[in-house]
C-alpha positions in Angstrom: 111.7 102.5 136.9 111.9 98.9 135.6 108.8 97.8 133.5 107.8 94.5 132.1 106.5 96.1 129.0 108.2 97.8 126.3 107.6 101.5 125.6 106.6 102.3 122.0 107.7 105.7 120.7 106.4 107.0 117.3 107.7 110.2 115.9 105.4 111.6 113.1 106.3 114.8 111.4 103.9 116.6 108.9 104.7 118.9 105.9 101.8 120.4 103.9 103.5 123.0 101.8 102.1 121.4 98.6 99.3 119.1 97.8 101.3 115.9 97.4 103.2 116.7 100.4 99.9 117.0 102.2 98.9 113.6 100.8 102.1 111.9 102.2 101.5 113.5 105.6 97.9 112.3 105.6 99.1 108.8 104.8 101.8 108.9 107.5 99.2 110.1 110.0 97.0 107.0 109.1 99.9 104.7 109.4 100.7 106.2 112.9 97.0 105.4 113.8 97.2 101.8 112.7 100.4 101.3 114.6 98.9 102.7 117.8 95.9 100.7 117.5 97.9 97.6 117.1 100.2 98.4 120.0 97.1 99.0 122.3 96.1 95.4 121.6 99.4 94.1 122.8 100.1 93.6 126.4 103.9 93.5 125.8 103.8 97.1 124.5 103.3 100.2 126.7 103.2 103.1 127.4 102.6 104.3 123.9 104.0 107.8 123.0 103.5 109.7 119.8 105.4 112.9 119.1 104.1 115.1 116.3 104.0 118.6 114.9 100.6 117.9 113.4 97.5 119.4 115.3 95.2 117.1 113.3 97.0 113.8 114.2 97.1 115.0 117.9 93.4 115.5 117.8 92.6 112.2 116.2 94.7 110.4 119.0 93.2 112.4 121.6 90.7 109.7 122.9 93.2 106.8 122.9 95.0 106.0 126.1 98.3 107.0 125.0 100.7 110.1 125.5 100.7 112.6 122.7 103.8 115.0 122.9 103.7 118.1 120.5 106.9 119.2 119.0 107.9 122.7 120.1 106.7 125.1 117.0 109.4 127.5 117.5 112.5 125.3 117.9 114.4 123.9 115.1 113.7 120.2 115.0 116.8 117.8 115.7 116.0 114.1 115.7 118.6 112.9 118.3 117.9 115.7 120.8 114.2 115.2 120.6 114.6 111.5 121.0 116.7 111.9 124.1 114.3 114.5 125.4 111.2 111.9 125.0 113.0 109.1 126.5 113.9 111.1 129.7 110.4 112.6 129.9 108.6 109.3 129.8 111.3 107.3 131.8 112.1 104.8 129.2 114.8 102.3 130.1 114.2 100.4 127.0 112.5 101.8 123.8 110.9 100.6 120.7 111.2 103.7 118.2 109.2 103.8 114.9 109.5 106.7 112.5 106.5 108.2 111.0 105.8 106.3 107.9 107.6 103.4 108.9 106.1 100.0 109.2 102.9 100.3 107.4 102.9 96.7 106.6 104.3 95.5 109.9 102.0 93.0 111.6 101.3 92.9 115.4 102.9 89.5 115.6 106.3 91.0 114.5 106.0 93.9 117.1 105.3 91.2 119.8 108.3 89.3 119.0 110.5 92.4 119.0 109.1 93.4 122.4 109.7 89.9 123.9 113.3 89.7 122.7 114.3 93.3 124.0 112.6 92.6 127.4 114.3 89.4 127.8 117.9 90.9 127.3 119.8 93.5 129.2 121.7 94.7 126.1 120.2 94.4 122.6 119.3 96.2 119.4 116.8 95.0 117.0 116.4 97.0 113.7 115.0 96.6 110.3 118.1 97.9 108.6 121.3 98.3 110.5 122.8 100.7 107.9 119.8 102.9 107.5 117.2 102.3 110.2 113.3 103.1 110.0 112.6 101.5 113.4 114.7 100.4 116.1 114.1 98.6 119.4 116.8 98.9 122.1 118.0 98.8 125.6 119.4 100.2 127.7 118.6 103.6 126.5 121.3 105.1 128.8 123.7 104.2 126.2 122.6 107.2 124.2 124.0 109.6 126.9 127.5 108.6 125.8 127.4 109.7 122.2 126.4 112.7 120.1 122.7 112.7 119.2 122.1 111.4 115.7 120.8 113.9 113.1 118.3 111.6 111.8 116.8 108.2 112.5 118.5 106.3 109.6 121.8 106.8 111.5 120.3 105.5 115.0 120.9 101.8 114.6 124.5 102.4 113.3 125.3 104.5 116.3 123.7 102.2 118.9 125.5 99.1 117.3 128.8 100.4 116.0 129.5 103.3 118.7 127.5 102.2 121.7 128.3 98.4 121.2 124.8 97.0 121.5 124.6 93.5 120.2 122.8 93.6 116.8 119.9 91.9 115.5 118.6 92.6 112.1 115.1 91.5 111.0 114.5 89.5 107.9 114.0 91.5 104.9 110.4 91.8 103.6 107.8 94.3 102.7 106.9 94.4 106.5 110.5 95.2 107.6 111.7 97.3 104.6 109.0 99.4 103.3 108.2 103.0 104.6 106.3 105.9 103.2 108.5 108.9 102.1 106.9 109.7 98.6 103.8 109.6 96.7 105.2 106.6 94.9 105.2 104.8 98.1 101.3 105.7 98.5 100.8 104.0 95.1 102.7 100.9 96.3 100.5 100.9 99.4 97.3 101.3 97.2 98.0 98.0 95.3 99.2 95.9 98.3 96.7 93.7 100.0 98.3 94.1 103.4 97.3 97.7 104.0 95.8 98.4 107.6 92.4 100.0 107.9 93.1 103.7 108.6 95.9 103.7 105.9 93.5 102.0 103.4 90.7 104.5 104.1 93.3 107.3 103.7 94.4 106.1 100.4 90.9 105.5 99.0 90.3 109.2 99.8 93.2 110.3 97.8 92.0 109.0 94.3 95.4 107.9 93.2 96.0 106.8 89.7 97.7 103.3 90.1 97.3 102.4 86.3 101.0 102.6 85.4 101.9 100.4 88.5 99.0 98.0 87.7 100.4 97.5 84.2 103.8 96.8 85.5 103.0 94.3 88.3 102.0 91.4 86.1 105.2 91.5 84.4 107.0 90.4 87.6 105.2 87.0 87.2 106.0 86.6 83.4 108.8 84.3 82.6 109.1 86.0 79.2 109.3 89.5 80.7 112.3 91.7 81.8 112.0 94.6 84.2 114.7 97.3 84.5 115.4 98.8 87.9 117.8 101.7 88.0 119.0 103.6 91.0 120.3 103.3 94.6 119.5 99.6 94.9 121.3 97.3 97.3 122.8 93.8 96.5 120.2 92.4 99.2 117.2 93.9 97.2 118.6 92.8 93.9 119.0 89.2 95.3 115.4 89.4 96.5 114.2 90.2 93.0 116.2 87.4 91.4 114.8 84.9 93.8 111.3 86.1 94.3 110.2 87.0 90.7 109.5 84.9 87.7 110.7 87.6 85.3 114.3 88.5 84.2 115.7 91.5 85.9 118.1 94.2 84.7 119.6 96.2 87.5 121.7 99.3 87.2 122.8 100.2 90.8 124.5 103.7 91.1 125.2 106.4 93.7 124.2 104.3 96.9 124.8 106.6 99.9 125.0 109.8 97.9 123.5 111.7 100.7 125.4 110.2 103.5 128.6 110.4 101.8 128.2 114.1 101.2 128.4 113.6 97.5 125.1 115.1 96.7 125.9 118.3 98.9 129.3 118.6 97.0 127.7 118.1 93.6 129.7 115.2 92.8 127.0 112.6 91.9 127.7 111.0 88.5 125.5 108.5 86.9 126.0 106.4 83.7 122.4 106.5 83.0 122.7 110.2 83.3 125.5 110.5 80.7 123.3 108.4 78.4 120.4 110.7 79.0 122.7 113.7 78.2 123.9 112.0 75.0 120.5 110.5 73.8 118.0 113.3 74.8 114.9 112.5 76.8 112.8 111.0 74.1 115.4 108.6 72.8 116.4 107.9 76.4 112.9 106.3 77.3 112.5 104.7 73.8 115.8 102.8 74.3 115.0 101.9 77.9 111.9 100.3 76.5 113.9 98.0 74.3 115.6 96.4 77.4 112.8 96.3 79.8 109.0 96.0 79.6 108.7 98.0 82.8 111.1 100.5 84.1 111.6 101.4 87.9 113.5 104.5 88.0 115.2 106.3 91.0 114.9 109.7 89.4 116.5 111.5 92.3 119.9 110.3 91.1 119.3 111.7 87.6 118.4 114.8 89.2 121.6 115.0 91.2 123.6 114.1 88.2 122.2 117.0 86.4 123.1 119.5 89.2 119.5 119.6 90.4 117.7 119.1 93.6 114.1 120.1 92.9 111.7 121.1 95.6 109.7 118.4 97.3 106.6 119.6 95.4 108.2 119.1 92.0 109.6 115.7 92.9 106.4 114.6 94.1 104.2 115.9 91.4 106.7 113.9 89.0 106.1 110.7 91.2 102.3 111.3 90.7 102.7 111.8 86.8 101.3 115.4 87.0 103.8 117.3 84.8 101.4 120.4 84.4 102.0 121.1 88.2 105.9 120.9 87.9 107.7 124.3 87.9 111.3 123.0 87.1 111.6 122.5 83.3 113.8 119.5 83.5 111.7 117.6 86.0 108.6 118.5 83.9 110.1 117.3 80.6 111.5 114.1 82.1 108.0 113.4 83.6 106.2 114.0 80.4 108.6 111.8 78.4 108.3 109.0 81.0 104.6 109.2 80.8 104.8 108.8 77.0 107.3 106.0 76.9 105.9 102.7 75.3 106.4 100.7 78.5 105.2 101.5 82.1 107.6 103.7 83.8 107.5 104.1 87.5 109.6 106.8 89.1 110.3 107.7 92.6 113.0 108.0 95.3 115.3 105.7 97.0 112.3 103.9 98.7 111.1 102.7 95.3 114.2 100.7 94.6 114.6 99.6 98.2 111.6 98.7 100.6 109.2 99.4 97.7 110.5 96.5 95.6 109.6 94.1 98.6 106.2 95.4 98.8 105.6 95.5 95.0 106.7 91.8 94.6 104.4 90.7 97.3 101.6 92.6 95.8 102.2 91.0 92.4 102.1 87.5 93.9 99.1 88.1 96.0 97.0 88.7 92.8 97.3 85.0 91.9 99.8 83.1 89.7 100.3 79.9 87.8 104.1 79.7 88.0 106.3 78.8 91.0 107.1 81.6 93.3 110.9 80.9 93.0 113.4 78.0 92.2 114.4 76.4 95.5 118.0 75.6 95.3 118.9 71.9 96.1 120.3 71.3 99.5 123.5 69.2 99.7 124.5 67.3 102.9 128.3 68.2 103.6 128.8 65.6 106.3 130.4 68.2 108.5 
């Protein structure tokens, strides 16, 4: 059936095996509620389908005029197969897919523009990140039938553009398009950002998050005499954004991008210069020395863990993000967290999202607090005469 509206499909999983995992799940559910409410206000979008394994989210959505599709509790979840099943069940010839936790800062106006573009074109792919997608609008959906289903949503845009051959349109990079919620550090970022939507804001206020370390770091982004250090899986696009949109100086050490997708993590091949320095210096000296080259440190500590041959449980990783070492079981992770908290400068630790979408959102949050310096230096434009 051909529709003049674009179906919206949100897939929101939930894991509550530990308290910080429960916190992330609650926030992702709140983000889903905000996205649904925005979508229901837009005549260009519909029907709205939410697929979830969470009984509480299903209950909260019960009175909204949408479809709620519960994941089968006894079957192993596979993203691509579940996506294909939902597209077929709801007869979607085109689809606007958003992963649970994605788009917490995405305004309704952007959703409308995506819908209009997809509805106006027979073959088109629009995504926030072609190489690691969090949301993807595309048509026709029939192209999925010609290819093996992707294991996760990060691969979806690549499959549709590179293998299925849909014309690709990547949205401009900003907090709205790049930021999603994967870890407790992302909750801290949302808590200090002024653009958080109502359900999400209410959820975050109920979690009693300690944002003091982040609050101490944000003003440094607007200080011409300050330097921040960002270390981890940072892309050149994010580094360029920091250089352009902050007033401070930036030091960046980008290592092990794609460690998961390349199989290096699974094979135990992750190596990090910063990890070798940690090995040589010891933890206390490590953070003392980092403090001499940056007045704030944003550290993707998952690469440190992998360098050391560790992949801690989600609970340990998340308690580390929250700065709660007493709750951490793995000795190395607990010690690293304790030393980071004792460092003479703010140290914010997290996963890949901290040094990717999180940087966009944090810079926006810093500027939103007011400033007395220019946002960035605009390069002079020359006329080439061509």
